[in-house]
Every structure is written in C-alpha cells, then in structure tokens.
N, C-alpha and C positions, 0 to 999 in steps of 0.2 A: 331487578329482574334476575331470576335464577334459572340456570340451565335446566331444561326439562328432561334431559337424558342422562342415564347412568353412563359413565365413561369407564368402560372396562379396561383393565390392564391386559397385556398380551396373554398372560396365562389363564385368563378367564374366557378366552375366545374358543368357540367350537372350530372344527377344521375349515368350514367355508369362510367364516369371518377371519380366521387366522390367515388364510390365503389372500384375502383382500387386504388385510393389514400389511402383510409382507409385500404385496404389490405396491401399495402406497409408500411404505417406508423404504423400500428397496429400489424403487423406480427412479425416473428422472428428477422427481421433486427432491429426492434425497442426495442427488449428485451435485457436486460443486458447492459454491458458497450458498448458505441458506440464510435468507433475510428475515424469515419468521420460522419458528419451531414447528415441525410437523407433530412432534410428540412432547409431552411434559416429562418431568423428571422420573415418573413411574412408567413411562412408555405408552401412556394413553394418548390417543389421537386428538389433536387440536383442530379447531375450525370446523369446516363442513365434513371432514373425513369421518368423524365419529358417527354421524348420522347415517353415513353410507353403510355402516355395519348392520343396520336394522334389516336391510334386504340385500345381502351380499351379491346376488345376481344383478340387481339394478345398480348397486354400488360399484361393481366391476365395470359395467358399461359407462356409468357416469364418470368415474375417475379416468377411464381410458379416453373419453371425449375431452375431459379437461387437460390431460397430458398432451393430447394431440393439438389442442388450441394453444397451449403454452409453449410446446417444444417442437412442433412440426408444421406450424402454419407459415405462410409467407409474409405475415404481418411483421413490421418492424417492432422491436421491443417497446419503443416509445408509443407507437399507435396502439399496440396491444394493452399496455398499461394505462394509457389515457382512457381507452374504452372500458376497461375493467373499473377504473375509478369513477367514470361517469355512471356506470350501472350502480356501483356501491353507493354513490351520493344520492341517486334517484330513489333507491330502496332504503336509504338511511341504514346501511349495513356496516356497523362499527368494525366487525372483524375484517371484512374485505377492505375497508378504507385503511385500517391500520397496517394490515399485511402488505397491501399493494402500493401504499405510499412509499414504503421502504424499497420495494422492487422498482417503482417508478423513478425514485431518486437514482438508483443504480443504473437505470436505463437512460438517464440524462434529463429527466424532467426537472424544470426549475421550480423554485418555491412559488413564483407567480403562477406558473401553470398548475401546480398542485392546489394552490389556493382557489383558482378558478374552478377546477374540477370539484373540489370539496364543496364549493358553493353552488354546484349544479349547472355550471356553464362550461361551454367549450372554451379553452384558452385561445388567445390570439396566437395564430401560428403562421409563420412566414413560409413554411414548406407547403406547396400546393397539394401534395399527396396527403400530408397529415391533416390539412384543413378540410379536404374533401372527405376523408375518413371520419373525422369528428363531426362534420355536418350530417353524415349518414347516421352515425351512432346516436346523435341527439334526436334525429327524426325517428329512429327506431324506438328510442325510449319514450317518444310521444305516441307510438303505436304503428307508424308506417312511414314510408318515404314517398314523397310526391314525385312526379315525373322529373322535375328539375333536379332535385337532390339525387335521385337514383341515376339519372342520365349523367350528371356531373361526376358522381362517384365511379361509374363504369368507364367514363372517358378518361379519368385520371388513373384509376387503379385496376380497372378490369372487373369482369364478372366474378373472378375468384376472390378479389378483395371484398366485394359485396357479400358473397357467400360466407367467407370466413368471419367477417364482422357481424353478420346477422346471427351466425352460429354462436360466436363469442357472447353477444348480448343476451341471447336466450339462455346459454349455459350459466353465465354469471347471475342472471336474474333468478334462475332456478336455485342456485346456491344461496343467494341473498334471501329468498323466500324461506328456504329450509333453515338458514341460520336464524331468521326471525322467529319462525314457528317454534323451533326448539330452544330459543333464547340463548344462543351461543354468542358470547361476547368476544 
C-alpha cells in the first residue's frame, strides 16, 4: 500500500498551509517529550497532519479539536489513550496504533491492557471510572450507547466525560478514516 498524497517540505507550502504547518509543529504536540515524530528528517508532516494541508481551513479546525482532546480535556491520560487505541483497533489504523501505543505505555498502560485493546477488546480494569469509560467507548464503536451503558457512564464520570469520550471517538475515527483513504502508514 502506497501513500496517496504528496508530502511537501515546508518550503513548498503556500502561506495558508505554512500557517497550519507552524501551528501543528509549534503547538502543544511539539512541546515536551515526543513519543512519535510529527515530521520526518526533511520537515514533512507525518501521520494525519499532512492530509490536513489539503484544506488548511478545515485542517486548522481539525487540528485544534485534536489538541483540545489531547491537552485540554478532563479525561485521564490512561482513559484517553485506551479510547484512542480502541478506535485505532476498530478501524485497523496502523499509524494510530503505533503512535498511541507508545503514548499509552507512557501513560501507564500495561502490555496486557495494550494487547486487549490491539485485539479489539476493552481490558480488564479495576478502576470503576476507567471501566465505565471503556464500556462507553466500546458501545460507541458499535454505533451507540444503550440506556444502561449511558446511565452508568454518567453516574461514574458525569455528562462531561460522556461528551469528551464521544468527541474523542468521533475525532479519532475521522483521522483513522483519512489515514486509510490516503494510505498513510
């Protein structure tokens, strides 16, 4: 499978694309330790970010949503990474799996938990909030949450957790679809 998109170097970008590039490479994703490279050795964007350059106005909005989910939500790092990995496994998205397994390990996910997620299952979780969150995520990946799953998630984590997780699942499903369509590995 070959990448379907040209991957421009920074000096090939027009002003709108260059602004998006600089937002991605200079924002919170670039701060602190990086567990996967945002750019290659020539400065070309890796992963889903290169496709965002196709429509910089939408790319700016999409990357801003992603940054909010990753860096400004109330979800714990473990819950966030388990949810991302569950989406990646459901969509068979190699890039998301590879990138977020590294982030998940740094967030404290065990090899058993990673293995379960890779296999498309929620891991066995002792923490009630994590278990409720992952039950909700798995239901959302099946299309919707029934009253019991929804009610339990709200009772344990509140409406905000349900909103944030449903947003995360939708965002990472969007990225997984784009990564597949454009054959980004």
